[in-house]
C-alpha positions as a printed NumPy array, in Angstrom:
array([[ 36.949,  38.683, -27.29 ],
       [ 34.493,  38.918, -30.183],
       [ 30.866,  37.751, -29.956],
       [ 28.506,  37.708, -32.941],
       [ 24.78 ,  37.018, -32.883],
       [ 23.163,  35.609, -36.036],
       [ 19.418,  34.86 , -36.399],
       [ 17.661,  31.746, -37.601],
       [ 14.962,  32.09 , -40.26 ],
       [ 11.477,  30.904, -41.147],
       [ 10.849,  30.521, -44.859],
       [  7.275,  31.433, -45.771],
       [  7.27 ,  30.544, -49.462],
       [  9.604,  29.68 , -52.333],
       [ 12.012,  27.203, -50.741],
       [ 13.741,  25.009, -53.318],
       [ 13.78 ,  27.678, -56.016],
       [ 17.108,  28.865, -54.569],
       [ 18.833,  25.705, -55.837],
       [ 21.174,  26.338, -58.808],
       [ 19.579,  23.518, -60.796],
       [ 16.355,  25.557, -60.815],
       [ 17.255,  29.256, -60.676],
       [ 19.949,  29.027, -63.371],
       [ 17.196,  28.046, -65.794],
       [ 14.048,  29.654, -64.37 ],
       [ 15.12 ,  32.227, -61.808],
       [ 13.904,  31.715, -58.241],
       [ 12.413,  33.656, -55.34 ],
       [ 11.869,  33.174, -51.61 ],
       [  9.991,  35.201, -49.021],
       [ 11.238,  34.665, -45.473],
       [ 11.801,  36.32 , -42.119],
       [ 14.438,  35.92 , -39.455],
       [ 13.329,  35.305, -35.86 ],
       [ 14.682,  36.064, -32.403],
       [ 16.393,  32.692, -32.042],
       [ 20.13 ,  32.926, -32.571],
       [ 23.535,  31.379, -33.172],
       [ 26.273,  32.918, -31.013],
       [ 29.933,  32.677, -32.036],
       [ 32.774,  33.797, -29.772],
       [ 36.392,  34.253, -30.855],
       [ 39.234,  34.79 , -28.405],
       [ 43.013,  34.628, -28.735],
       [ 44.147,  31.241, -27.461],
       [ 46.152,  31.213, -24.219],
       [ 48.476,  28.71 , -25.894],
       [ 49.32 ,  30.707, -28.995],
       [ 50.281,  27.677, -31.074],
       [ 46.955,  25.903, -30.419],
       [ 43.559,  26.413, -32.061],
       [ 40.643,  25.334, -29.858],
       [ 37.103,  24.803, -31.191],
       [ 34.115,  24.137, -28.956],
       [ 30.785,  23.08 , -30.453],
       [ 29.018,  19.736, -29.843],
       [ 32.547,  18.43 , -29.307],
       [ 35.909,  20.035, -28.532],
       [ 38.843,  20.06 , -30.936],
       [ 42.354,  21.204, -30.07 ],
       [ 44.84 ,  21.273, -32.958],
       [ 48.201,  22.769, -33.862],
       [ 47.524,  22.797, -37.592],
       [ 44.324,  24.055, -39.196],
       [ 44.406,  21.183, -41.708],
       [ 43.801,  18.764, -38.818],
       [ 40.401,  20.277, -37.926],
       [ 37.502,  17.844, -38.393],
       [ 34.619,  20.34 , -38.545],
       [ 34.418,  21.251, -42.266],
       [ 33.063,  24.813, -41.914],
       [ 35.51 ,  25.757, -39.149],
       [ 38.348,  24.284, -41.195],
       [ 37.395,  26.069, -44.429],
       [ 36.744,  29.484, -42.869],
       [ 39.915,  29.504, -40.763],
       [ 41.95 ,  28.373, -43.767],
       [ 40.457,  31.055, -46.012],
       [ 40.876,  33.791, -43.375],
       [ 44.415,  32.62 , -42.523],
       [ 43.638,  32.648, -38.798],
       [ 45.023,  30.258, -36.18 ],
       [ 45.864,  30.365, -32.48 ],
       [ 42.308,  31.228, -31.458],
       [ 39.626,  29.705, -29.263],
       [ 36.17 ,  29.661, -30.85 ],
       [ 32.888,  28.537, -29.328],
       [ 29.402,  28.22 , -30.822],
       [ 26.141,  28.246, -28.849],
       [ 22.668,  28.075, -30.388],
       [ 19.162,  28.692, -29.057],
       [ 17.827,  25.765, -31.117],
       [ 19.534,  22.512, -32.244],
       [ 20.719,  21.994, -35.797],
       [ 18.687,  19.962, -38.261],
       [ 15.337,  21.492, -37.274],
       [ 14.645,  23.468, -40.46 ],
       [ 15.621,  26.966, -39.329],
       [ 18.79 ,  27.37 , -41.408],
       [ 21.164,  26.809, -38.484],
       [ 24.107,  25.64 , -40.606],
       [ 24.146,  28.82 , -42.668],
       [ 23.587,  30.974, -39.571],
       [ 26.686,  29.3  , -38.148],
       [ 28.71 ,  30.021, -41.297],
       [ 27.586,  33.649, -41.558],
       [ 28.145,  34.248, -37.838],
       [ 31.594,  32.661, -37.963],
       [ 32.664,  34.721, -40.984],
       [ 31.388,  37.861, -39.279],
       [ 33.296,  37.027, -36.069],
       [ 36.528,  36.266, -37.936],
       [ 36.234,  39.521, -39.892],
       [ 35.757,  41.435, -36.623],
       [ 38.751,  39.608, -35.157],
       [ 40.841,  40.884, -38.087],
       [ 39.353,  44.379, -37.585],
       [ 37.915,  44.26 , -41.083],
       [ 34.483,  45.66 , -41.952],
       [ 32.353,  43.516, -44.266],
       [ 28.917,  44.29 , -45.696],
       [ 25.903,  42.023, -45.334],
       [ 26.126,  41.241, -49.045],
       [ 29.76 ,  40.188, -48.677],
       [ 28.945,  37.949, -45.712],
       [ 26.016,  36.31 , -47.52 ],
       [ 27.863,  35.684, -50.806],
       [ 30.989,  34.511, -48.975],
       [ 28.953,  32.042, -46.894],
       [ 27.393,  30.697, -50.103],
       [ 30.861,  30.282, -51.569],
       [ 32.074,  28.357, -48.506],
       [ 29.078,  26.026, -48.188],
       [ 28.16 ,  25.451, -51.834],
       [ 31.333,  25.919, -53.885],
       [ 34.187,  25.045, -51.517],
       [ 32.493,  22.346, -49.421],
       [ 30.231,  21.063, -52.212],
       [ 26.975,  20.964, -50.218],
       [ 23.826,  20.591, -52.31 ],
       [ 21.935,  23.444, -50.694],
       [ 20.382,  26.726, -51.762],
       [ 21.238,  30.363, -51.087],
       [ 18.26 ,  31.607, -49.093],
       [ 19.586,  30.726, -45.617],
       [ 22.892,  32.573, -45.975],
       [ 21.179,  35.739, -47.208],
       [ 18.492,  35.63 , -44.515],
       [ 21.087,  35.173, -41.754],
       [ 23.202,  38.05 , -43.048],
       [ 20.461,  40.586, -43.815],
       [ 17.783,  39.787, -41.24 ],
       [ 14.196,  40.998, -41.385],
       [ 11.223,  40.145, -43.592],
       [ 12.559,  40.073, -47.151],
       [ 11.843,  38.946, -50.681],
       [ 14.901,  37.289, -52.251],
       [ 15.237,  36.965, -56.022],
       [ 17.758,  34.405, -57.3  ],
       [ 18.887,  35.331, -60.792],
       [ 20.132,  32.908, -63.491],
       [ 23.599,  34.512, -63.37 ],
       [ 23.926,  33.655, -59.648],
       [ 23.33 ,  37.152, -58.285],
       [ 20.766,  37.697, -55.539],
       [ 18.422,  40.667, -55.24 ],
       [ 17.211,  41.47 , -51.704],
       [ 14.06 ,  43.547, -51.229],
       [ 12.488,  44.298, -47.813],
       [  8.77 ,  43.531, -47.66 ],
       [  7.216,  46.813, -46.544],
       [  3.863,  46.369, -44.803],
       [  1.43 ,  48.599, -42.921],
       [  2.376,  48.557, -39.232],
       [ -0.883,  46.937, -38.081],
       [ -0.63 ,  44.242, -40.743],
       [  2.971,  43.474, -39.752],
       [  1.984,  42.946, -36.127],
       [ -0.948,  40.775, -37.212],
       [  1.42 ,  38.622, -39.279],
       [  3.746,  38.186, -36.318],
       [  0.872,  37.341, -33.943],
       [ -0.837,  34.845, -36.265],
       [  2.181,  32.636, -36.897],
       [  2.841,  29.751, -34.511],
       [  5.62 ,  27.16 , -34.544],
       [  5.293,  23.628, -33.164],
       [  8.259,  21.298, -32.725],
       [  7.615,  17.952, -34.39 ],
       [ 10.889,  16.44 , -33.207],
       [ 13.629,  14.576, -34.98 ],
       [ 16.315,  16.02 , -37.185],
       [ 16.781,  15.907, -40.927],
       [ 19.622,  15.98 , -43.383],
       [ 18.82 ,  19.013, -45.528],
       [ 21.63 ,  18.165, -47.909],
       [ 20.339,  14.661, -48.717],
       [ 16.738,  15.836, -49.254],
       [ 17.851,  18.816, -51.34 ],
       [ 20.149,  16.578, -53.391],
       [ 17.12 ,  14.529, -54.474],
       [ 15.073,  17.679, -55.008],
       [ 17.863,  19.235, -57.075],
       [ 17.776,  16.245, -59.427],
       [ 13.992,  16.356, -59.626],
       [ 13.46 ,  20.053, -60.419],
       [ 14.641,  19.641, -63.986],
       [ 11.992,  17.009, -64.689],
       [  8.525,  17.83 , -66.079],
       [  5.856,  18.075, -63.379],
       [  8.248,  18.818, -60.522],
       [  9.776,  21.758, -62.373],
       [  6.278,  23.072, -63.132],
       [  5.286,  22.697, -59.48 ],
       [  8.299,  24.725, -58.36 ],
       [  7.419,  27.371, -60.95 ],
       [  3.937,  27.491, -59.372],
       [  5.539,  27.918, -55.926],
       [  7.494,  30.887, -57.291],
       [  4.266,  32.411, -58.596],
       [  2.711,  31.949, -55.145],
       [  5.75 ,  33.656, -53.58 ],
       [  5.303,  36.72 , -55.793],
       [  1.58 ,  36.748, -55.01 ],
       [  2.339,  36.553, -51.27 ],
       [  4.685,  39.547, -51.503],
       [  1.947,  41.578, -53.209],
       [ -0.712,  40.556, -50.661],
       [  1.472,  41.332, -47.637],
       [  2.501,  44.722, -48.988],
       [ -1.186,  45.545, -49.408],
       [ -1.962,  44.486, -45.828],
       [ -3.883,  41.312, -46.739],
       [ -2.181,  39.119, -44.147],
       [ -4.846,  36.38 , -44.123],
       [ -3.871,  35.498, -47.697],
       [ -0.791,  33.846, -46.192],
       [ -2.903,  30.971, -44.854],
       [ -4.104,  29.714, -48.217],
       [ -0.784,  30.423, -49.932],
       [  1.07 ,  28.422, -47.271],
       [ -1.358,  25.543, -47.788],
       [ -1.074,  25.581, -51.592],
       [  2.716,  25.778, -51.557],
       [  3.014,  22.992, -48.95 ],
       [  0.945,  20.619, -51.112],
       [  3.211,  21.439, -54.065],
       [  6.42 ,  21.186, -52.044],
       [  5.574,  17.66 , -50.852],
       [  5.757,  16.465, -54.457],
       [  9.376,  17.616, -54.875],
       [ 11.212,  14.82 , -52.989],
       [ 10.385,  11.659, -51.05 ],
       [ 11.723,  12.711, -47.629],
       [  9.957,  16.058, -47.299],
       [  7.027,  14.764, -45.247],
       [  5.898,  11.557, -43.506],
       [  2.598,  10.149, -42.161],
       [  3.069,  11.647, -38.679],
       [  3.748,  15.129, -40.06 ],
       [  0.78 ,  14.846, -42.447],
       [ -1.508,  13.797, -39.578],
       [ -0.413,  16.727, -37.39 ],
       [ -0.912,  19.099, -40.302],
       [ -4.461,  17.881, -40.934],
       [ -5.377,  18.088, -37.229],
       [ -4.18 ,  21.696, -37.123],
       [ -6.186,  22.574, -40.244],
       [ -9.342,  21.021, -38.763],
       [ -8.921,  23.083, -35.614],
       [ -8.519,  26.487, -37.206],
       [ -5.132,  26.768, -38.926],
       [ -5.606,  28.342, -42.363],
       [ -2.383,  26.845, -43.708],
       [  1.095,  25.783, -42.797],
       [  4.273,  24.027, -43.799],
       [  7.222,  22.108, -42.428],
       [ 10.18 ,  24.454, -42.18 ],
       [ 13.429,  23.639, -43.953],
       [ 14.108,  20.865, -46.414],
       [ 11.73 ,  18.442, -44.676],
       [ 11.667,  15.257, -42.637],
       [ 11.503,  16.802, -39.146],
       [ 11.877,  19.963, -37.118],
       [  9.195,  22.653, -36.851],
       [  5.721,  22.994, -38.326],
       [  4.789,  26.604, -39.019],
       [  1.079,  27.503, -39.082],
       [ -0.875,  30.643, -39.87 ],
       [ -3.67 ,  30.684, -37.291],
       [ -6.028,  33.565, -36.447],
       [ -5.516,  34.52 , -32.806],
       [ -8.938,  33.278, -31.705],
       [ -8.136,  29.738, -32.96 ],
       [ -4.592,  29.385, -31.641],
       [ -5.469,  27.863, -28.262],
       [ -7.603,  25.209, -29.967],
       [ -4.848,  24.314, -32.453],
       [ -2.181,  24.082, -29.754],
       [ -4.386,  21.92 , -27.499],
       [ -5.241,  19.609, -30.415],
       [ -1.543,  18.72 , -30.739],
       [ -0.397,  18.222, -27.115],
       [  2.533,  16.061, -28.215],
       [  4.139,  19.017, -30.024],
       [  6.095,  21.745, -28.236],
       [  5.143,  25.368, -28.871],
       [  8.055,  27.713, -29.614],
       [  7.449,  31.32 , -28.667],
       [  9.14 ,  33.707, -31.106],
       [  9.15 ,  37.199, -32.579],
       [ 10.655,  38.548, -35.792],
       [ 14.292,  39.662, -35.899],
       [ 15.183,  42.845, -37.78 ],
       [ 18.986,  43.076, -37.69 ],
       [ 20.602,  40.018, -39.197],
       [ 24.098,  39.074, -38.085],
       [ 25.752,  41.626, -35.792],
       [ 28.742,  41.822, -33.44 ],
       [ 27.209,  42.145, -29.966],
       [ 30.545,  42.41 , -28.136],
       [ 33.991,  43.528, -29.205],
       [ 36.525,  43.865, -26.398]])
C-alpha cells in the first residue's frame, strides 16, 4: 500500500502569466502558497491481478488500461506501464473550486506510482512530468503554476521562462511577518464550480491582444513588487496588490467574475478587507481576502451566505505519507 498526500494552493498574484501564449513571449511569474488541504492517492496491488480498479467520484474496473475513461488515470498508468492495481483518490475539497485540485491529483498520482515502482523522483521531475501529462499529452489549455506548487509546496515565487523552464524561489520572510500573512488571509466559499480549461482557453487567446497583454504584464509587475514587499516584512502591501491585480484579472476573460461575486467582493471591501481575489481561473469557488485581524469578524458576518474555510500554510508539497 502506498499513500501520497499532495497540497492544494492559493495563488496570490500572477495567475494567467503561466500560460504558454504569454510566457513564451513575455516571460511570466506567479507568487503562491500551498495550504493544509490535500489530495490523497492510495495505490495497492489488485486482489485480482488481471484487473485495474480505480475509485474516484465513480468506480472503474478494467482489464486493459486503454479502456479507462478517466483521462489522467489512463495517461499516467499508460506512461508508467502499470496495471493490476487498485487506486483511490480522496480530497479535502471538491474539484473546480479554484485551488488547483486537478494538478494536485496528477502530481500526487505520479508520486504514488513512482513509489509503487520503488523509484525516487525529485520535486522538479514530478512538476515537469505533471505539466507534460496535462498540457502536452492531454492537450489541456492550462498553465504550469499548479503542478509546481503541488510538487514543491510552501510560499514560492515561480518564474516561467520563454524557453519553457521554470525557476522556483522560496519567499523568505521575517518570522513575525510570515505569521501575520497567514493570520490575515481568509477564504470564503462562494459555491459553484468552474471549468478552468474553458476560461483559460479564452484567456489564452486574449493575452496576445493589445490591452489584455498589457494588463497581464502589469499583473507580473505587481507580482514582483509583492515578492519584494513580503521579503521586507511589509505584509499589508498584499491588500492593495491583491485589489489591483483582481481588477486587472477581470478584464482577461468573460467568465472570470459575475455580478454575485462582484457584490460579495465589494461588501467585504466595505467591511474592512484591504483586497482580495477569486481563486483559480474564475467563475466560482473561493474568494480570498486580506483582512487585518481586527476586521475579520465584521467581514465574515457581512457575508453570512458564504462558508468560511479555516486553513494554514503547507510547507512540504507532495509526500508519501505511508509506504507498506
